N, C-alpha and C positions, 0 to 999 in steps of 0.2 A: 630546441624547438620541436614541438610535436607535429608530426605529419600524419594526417589521416590516411590509412591504407586503403587502396582501392581493391575490391575483391577480384580474384582472378577470373571469375565468371559468375553469372546470375542464372537462376533456374526457377521454374514454376512446377509444382507437383499437382496433378489432377487425378483424383481417385474418389469414388463415392463411398469408400469405406475409410472413415477418419483414422482408425487405429493403424491401418496399413500405410496411409499417407504419413502419419506421424512416425511410424517405424522407419520408413524409407528416409525421411528427413534426418532422423537420429543417426542412422548408419552413414548417411552422406556426410554429416558433420564430423563423424569420427574418421572417415576415410579421406575426406577432402575438406579440411577446415576452411580453406580460402573460398569455397563456393558459398554464395549467398542465396538462400531460398527467399525470393522476394514475394511469393504468394503461393497459396494453396487454393484449390477449387474442388467442390464436391460434385460437380456435374459438368458435362461438356460445354454447355452454353456459357456458364460462368468462367470456365477455363479459357474459352476462346476470347472472351472479353479481356481477361487478365493478360493473356499473351499479346493480344493486339495493342493493349495500352502500355504494357511494361517492356515489350520487346526483349525478353530474356534471351540469353545465349542458348539455353537448353530448356526443353519441356519434357517432363516425365509424364506420359499419358497412359492412363488405364485404357485398355481396348474397349471394354464394355462399361459405359456410364449412361445414366439417364440424360435426356436432352440431346446430346450428340455423343456418338462413340468416339474413341480416340482416332480412328481412321477417318471418320467424317470430319472431325475437327481439323485433322492434318490437311484434308483436301480444301478446307476453307481459309487456311492461313494465307495472309497477304504478304507477311514479312517472313523471310526464311529464318529458321532456327534449327538447332540440332535436336532431333526427336529420339527419345528412348521410349518405346512402347512397353507397357506392362501387361502381362497376360497371366491368367490363372491356370490354363490347361491346354490351350490350343497349340499342340505341337506342330501342326502343319504350318501355322503362321510363324512359329518360331523358326522352322527350317527356311521359310521364305525370307525372314529378316536376315538370317545368316548369309544366305546366297546373295542378297542385295546389299549387304554391309550396313543395313539399318539395325541399330542395336535394340535389344529387348531385355526385359527382366522377367523372370518367372516367379510368381508369388508362391509362398512368402519369400521375400528377397534374402538371399544368402550372401554373406560377406565376401566370400571368395569370388563369386560371380559379379557382385557389385564392384569389387576392386578392378576387375577386368574392364567393366564398363567405364569406370572413372579414368583408367589409363587410356582408353580409346577416345574419350571426350577431351582429355587434356591434350592429346596429340592432334585432335581435330581443330582445336582452338587456333592453331597456327594458320588455318586457311578459312576463307569465308564459308559460312553454312549455305546449304542449298535446300530448296523445297523438295520434298520427296516426289519422284516422277509419278504422273497420273497413272501410268501403266502399272506401277508397283502397287499403288493404293487400290486400283481396281482388282488386281490379282489377290491381294490380301482380303478384300471384302468378299470375293468369291469363295476363297478358302474358308473364311469364318462362317459364311452363310451355309456352306455345305458340310461343316465340320460335325454336325450332329445328325445327319441323315445319310442313309445308304444310297437312296435314289428318290427322286420326286414321287410322292404318293406311296412309297413302300414303307412298311414298318421298320423301325430301328433294328439293326442287327448288332451294332457295336456301340459302346459308350466310351468316350474318353474322359477319364476321371482322375483327380489328383489325390495322392497320398503323400503328405509332406512335400519333399522336393521332387518326387517322382510323378510322372504322368503315365497312367496305365490304360491300355486298350482292353476293354472287358467285353466279352460276348454277352449279349442280353440274356441268353438262357442260363448263364451262370449267376445272375443277380437274383437274390431272394426277395428283396423289396426295396422300394424307394420311400424316403420320408423327408418331408419339408423341414428345413432347419434354418429359420430366419432368411437370409439372402441366398443361402445355398440349399441344395438338395443332397441329402446323404444317400449313398448307394451302398447297400449291404450285400456282400457275397458270403459264401460259406465261412471264409476266414479273414475278411477285411471290411473296413468301413472307409469309403472313399467320398469325395466331394465333387459335385458338378454345380453349375450355375443355372441350369435349365429349370424353370419353375415346374411344380407338379402339374399344374393345369396344362402347360405346354407339352410335358412328357406324355400325359394321358392321350393326347391327340396323335402322338408319334409312335406309340407302342402298339403291338398287336392286341386288340381288345379281348381276343380269345385266350391270350396268355397272361395278360396283366389286368387285374381287377382293382378298381378303386374301392377301398373298404373304409376309408375315412377321408375327410377333406385334405389331410396331410399325408396319406399313405396309399401307395400302389403296391400290390403284392403279386408275385409270380404264382399263379394258380398251381403250378407243378410242385411248388415248395410247401403247399399246405398239407399238413398231416391230419389235422382235425379241427373242428369248430367246437368250442366249449362254452356252455351257458353257466353263469354262476347263480347263486340264490336270488340275486336281484334281477335276474333276467338279462344281464349284460353279456354280450358275446365277445369272445376273444379267439384268436387263431393260434394254433400250435404249429410251428414250422418244422420241417424235416431237418434242416441244416443250420438253424439258429436257435439259441436258447431262449430268447425273449418271446413273450406272447404279444400279439398285436391286437389292440382293441378294434372292434367293428362298430361304427356308429349306426344308429337306428335307420338312417337313410339308406344304408347298404345291407342291412340284416337279411332282407329278402333273398339275397344271393345264396344264403346258406341254410334255407329252410329245409332242404332235402338232406342236409348232413347231420 
């Protein structure tokens, strides 16, 4: 007689980047075959609906999603479930999760770290889940809101950016330029290329305008890193940098910044 096996646990994955959600599901299938992924969601509102309807044991929540962030979603949950937050680079939030025993995963998910998460979740299934305390959610929101600014109204002095599995704290003066790259912004220093999620438009309002100039809709350059401005035969303008080999194109809308050069 064939008896249908009941999964050890059910889970929902919420992430606005489908390839990262698919990667997480794939690695979970390898490390925890009994876990059933009952739904995936691409934004916070969809994730909230799926979790409320399906009542999974576990929810893997990206912290920053359209509609609702993972933290806002957690605050709205009416039914308790075990939450694993997923973050790209906010190491202060990571520290808070550790202190409060709420688990987290750092993107991109690494098998060794995910295996520890699986072990914690397996152990926690023996006891009823609880909603995260409001005080913790408030603390995490405050940390995330302040993670990209030194103080209210002051220009950025430090950037927290990701390079592979590492999160680096980079002084703004060490950055040669920022460049928009789909959902991320690339941060170029003398010897590295890092990633942050802050859009170029938002960065432009946070940086010192006397130090960082917008030279293209997708590029902010550190003025101190400009060695020369060069015109080609077609009249197009590019910037030569002191500490990077690539030349940066300047759009016509910003060419007036370099008429004296």
